C-alpha positions in Angstrom: -0.1 0.1 0.1 1.2 3.8 -0.7 0.1 6.2 1.9 -0.3 9.7 0.3 -1.4 13.5 1.0 -3.7 14.5 -1.6 -5.0 18.5 -2.3 -4.0 22.0 -2.1 -0.8 22.5 -0.2 -2.0 23.2 3.5 -5.4 21.4 2.7 -4.1 17.8 2.0 -6.0 14.9 2.9 -4.7 11.6 3.6 -5.2 8.9 1.2 -3.9 5.5 0.1 -3.8 4.0 -2.9 -3.9 0.5 -3.9 -3.3 -1.5 -7.1 -6.1 -3.5 -8.4 -5.8 -6.6 -9.8 -5.7 -4.8 -13.3 -3.0 -2.9 -12.8 -5.0 -0.2 -12.3 -4.7 2.4 -9.1 -7.3 2.7 -6.4 -7.6 5.6 -3.9 -9.3 5.4 -0.5 -9.5 8.3 1.8 -8.2 7.9 5.3 -10.2 10.3 7.1 -12.2 8.0 8.9 -9.1 6.9 10.7 -7.3 10.1 10.8 -7.3 13.6 9.5 -3.7 13.4 8.7 -0.4 11.6 8.4 1.8 12.7 10.9 3.7 11.5 14.1 0.6 10.8 16.2 -1.4 8.9 13.5 2.7 6.5 12.8 3.1 6.5 16.4 -0.2 4.9 17.4 -0.3 2.2 14.9 -2.1 3.8 12.2 -0.3 1.8 9.2 -1.7 -1.6 10.9 -4.8 0.6 10.7 -4.8 1.3 7.4 -4.4 -2.4 6.3 -7.2 -3.4 8.5 -9.5 -1.0 7.1 -8.3 -2.5 3.4 -9.0 -5.8 4.1 -12.4 -5.0 5.6 -13.1 -2.7 2.9 -14.0 -0.1 5.2 -12.8 3.0 3.7 -14.6 5.4 1.3 -13.5 5.3 -2.4 -11.5 8.9 -2.9 -12.9 10.1 -6.1 -11.0 12.4 -8.9 -7.8 11.2 -6.5 -5.3 11.3 -9.4 -6.0 15.0 -10.5 -5.3 16.1 -7.3 -2.1 18.1 -6.0 0.2 15.6 -4.2 1.6 16.3 -1.3 4.6 15.4 0.8 3.6 11.7 2.3 4.3 12.8 5.6 3.0 15.9 7.0 5.7 18.6 8.1 8.3 16.9 9.9 9.6 18.2 13.7 13.2 17.5 12.6 14.6 16.4 8.9 18.1 15.2 9.4 20.7 14.9 6.1 23.1 12.6 6.0 26.1 13.4 3.6 28.8 11.2 1.5 26.7 8.2 2.3 28.1 6.5 -1.2 31.8 5.9 -1.5 32.0 6.7 -5.4 29.9 9.9 -4.4 32.1 10.9 -1.7 35.1 10.5 -4.4 33.6 13.3 -7.0 33.1 15.6 -3.7 37.0 15.5 -3.4 36.2 13.4 0.3 37.6 10.1 1.6 34.6 8.0 2.2 33.1 8.7 6.0 34.3 6.1 8.7 31.2 7.3 10.8 27.7 9.1 9.2 27.7 12.6 8.6 25.2 14.3 9.9 23.5 17.8 9.5 19.8 19.2 9.6 17.8 20.9 7.4 14.4 22.9 8.3 11.2 21.3 8.2 10.2 24.1 6.4 12.2 23.3 3.5 9.7 20.1 2.4 7.6 20.2 -0.3 5.3 18.0 -2.6 7.3 16.0 -5.0 6.0 17.6 -7.9 5.7 21.1 -7.1 7.6 23.9 -8.6 11.0 24.7 -7.1 12.5 27.2 -6.8 16.2 28.5 -7.8 17.7 31.4 -5.0 18.0 34.5 -6.5 21.6 34.7 -6.5 22.7 30.9 -7.3 24.4 29.7 -10.0 25.3 26.3 -8.4 22.1 24.4 -7.5 22.1 20.5 -7.7 20.1 17.8 -7.6 20.3 15.1 -4.7 18.7 11.6 -5.0 17.9 10.0 -1.8 15.6 7.6 0.2 14.2 9.1 2.6 13.5 7.1 6.3 9.8 8.4 7.8 10.4 7.9 11.7 7.8 5.7 13.7 8.0 5.7 16.9 10.9 7.6 19.1 14.2 7.3 19.0 16.5 8.4 21.8 19.8 6.4 22.6 18.9 3.2 21.3 20.5 -0.1 22.2 21.6 -1.5 18.7 20.5 -1.4 15.0 18.3 -3.9 15.2 16.1 -1.5 17.4 16.2 0.9 14.9 15.3 -1.1 12.5 11.7 -1.1 14.4 12.0 2.8 14.7 11.8 2.6 11.4 7.6 3.3 9.7 8.4 3.5 6.1 10.3 4.5 3.5 10.0 7.8 0.5 12.0 9.5 -2.3 13.3 12.4 -1.7 15.4 15.1 -3.7 18.1 17.0 -1.4 18.4 20.3 -3.9 21.5 21.8 -2.4 22.8 25.4 -3.5 26.9 24.3 -3.8 28.6 28.2 -3.6 26.5 28.2 -0.1 28.0 24.7 0.9 31.5 24.7 0.7 33.5 27.1 -0.6 35.8 29.3 1.8 35.4 30.3 4.9 31.3 31.6 4.5 30.6 27.9 3.3 28.5 25.9 5.4 26.3 22.7 5.0 23.4 24.4 6.7 23.4 27.7 4.1 23.6 25.2 1.2 20.9 22.9 2.6 17.9 25.1 3.8 16.6 26.9 1.1 13.1 27.1 0.2 11.2 24.4 -1.5 14.5 22.2 -1.4 13.1 18.9 -0.1 10.2 17.8 -2.0 9.6 14.1 -0.8 7.1 11.7 -2.5 4.7 11.1 -4.1 3.9 8.3 -1.6 5.2 6.8 2.1 5.3 2.8 1.7 5.4 1.0 4.5 9.0 -0.9 5.9 8.1 -4.0 6.0 6.6 -3.8 2.1 9.8 -3.0 0.8 13.5 -4.2 0.9 15.3 -1.0 1.1 19.0 -2.0 0.7 18.5 -3.1 -2.9 16.2 -0.2 -4.3 17.7 1.4 -7.6 18.0 5.3 -7.7 18.2 7.6 -10.6 18.0 10.9 -11.4 17.0 13.0 -14.6 18.0 16.8 -16.1 16.1 17.8 -19.1 15.0 13.6 -19.9 18.9 13.4 -19.6 20.2 10.5 -17.3 22.1 12.0 -14.4 22.8 9.1 -11.2 22.1 5.6 -12.0 22.2 3.1 -8.2 21.3 1.3 -6.0 21.1 1.8 -1.9 22.9 -1.7 -2.1 26.0 0.8 -2.3 24.9 3.0 0.8 28.2 2.7 3.4 25.6 2.8 6.4 22.5 1.3 5.8 18.9 3.1 7.3 19.2 1.0 10.6 22.7 2.1 11.6 21.5 5.7 10.8 18.6 5.7 13.0 21.1 4.0 15.6 23.4 6.7 15.1 21.2 9.5 15.2 19.6 8.6 18.0 23.0 8.9 20.2 22.9 12.4 19.5 19.2 13.2 19.4 15.4 12.6 19.6 14.1 11.3 16.6 10.2 11.3 17.1 7.4 10.1 14.4 7.2 12.0 11.9 10.7 13.0 11.2 12.6 12.0 8.6 16.0 11.2 7.4 17.7 11.5 4.0 20.4 8.7 3.6 22.7 10.4 1.3 22.8 11.1 -2.7 25.3 8.3 -5.1 27.5 9.7 -7.7 26.2 11.4 -10.6 25.5 15.2 -9.3 26.6 18.8 -10.5 29.1 19.0 -8.4 31.1 15.9 -10.2 32.0 18.5 -12.8 30.7 16.0 -15.6 27.6 17.7 -15.8 25.9 21.7 -15.6 24.4 23.1 -12.4 20.6 23.6 -12.7 18.9 26.6 -14.0 15.5 28.4 -14.3 13.4 26.2 -16.7 15.2 23.1 -16.1 13.3 19.9 -15.0 14.8 17.7 -12.6 13.0 13.7 -12.2 14.2 11.4 -9.7 13.6 7.9 -8.6 13.5 5.4 -6.1 12.0 1.8 -7.3 9.0 1.2 -5.8 8.7 4.8 -4.0 7.9 6.5 -7.0 9.3 9.2 -9.4 9.3 13.2 -8.8 9.6 15.7 -11.1 10.1 19.7 -10.3 10.4 22.8 -12.8 12.7 25.1 -11.9 11.9 28.5 -11.8 14.4 31.8 -10.3 13.0 32.9 -6.8 12.4 36.7 -6.7 14.3 38.9 -4.1 11.7 40.9 -1.6 10.4 43.8 -2.5 12.1 46.9 -0.2 9.2 47.6 1.9 
């Protein structure tokens, strides 16, 4: 089953998409179970409730769902955690050695957006970059966990993510900081859907990206240096992860930072996909500076 949030920004409604025997998609409203797909829903066993309701046939059909805007499959997280250089080849193209412990940074939760929303390029940006990633959605509190096995039980499911990054703000010189390059509005598209952890093998998922239809990244989560459970266990030693939080597991090689491809420009179209978790599409536009009052 695929958990979604459909509707205009700020007014999304929870839904589940299932594939019928003929291969068509059917959408059902989750409003009888919850007002939204958020941490409270996940922590209370909401995904099990959805399965039960689907088996009983008690969920109403959501008419016209295929024509609604697709929002992030989880309501605004309390925390978005990023993991850097978690594929050896990407570390190499970034000019770094593969890390021996996870590289952790934070992204503001207000960067989260829908998977098909237009993406703003900052007014002064010249090195805007794409990053297809596997996203982890936390389902129960994770704090000072004792093992990776315990951490695996805290993972509710997985999503496709694009960690859009401004490299000039992130890396060079004394002013370069990861937080600056990773905090821009609209820079964390999630979705189109959330798949429960037990329904997908997160360790073998192909990841791909395209710019204007041309292939960029083509890899697999089998190349992760630190797997999802290891990441959740590690992060729990330094912060409390709460239900609904999202951990981005890092991107494989094939980004513009490598020098092999041009950086993104307004008018470009970026597509990213994690197999089984859906494909995103963002058309980029130049954000305008605020007018002086």
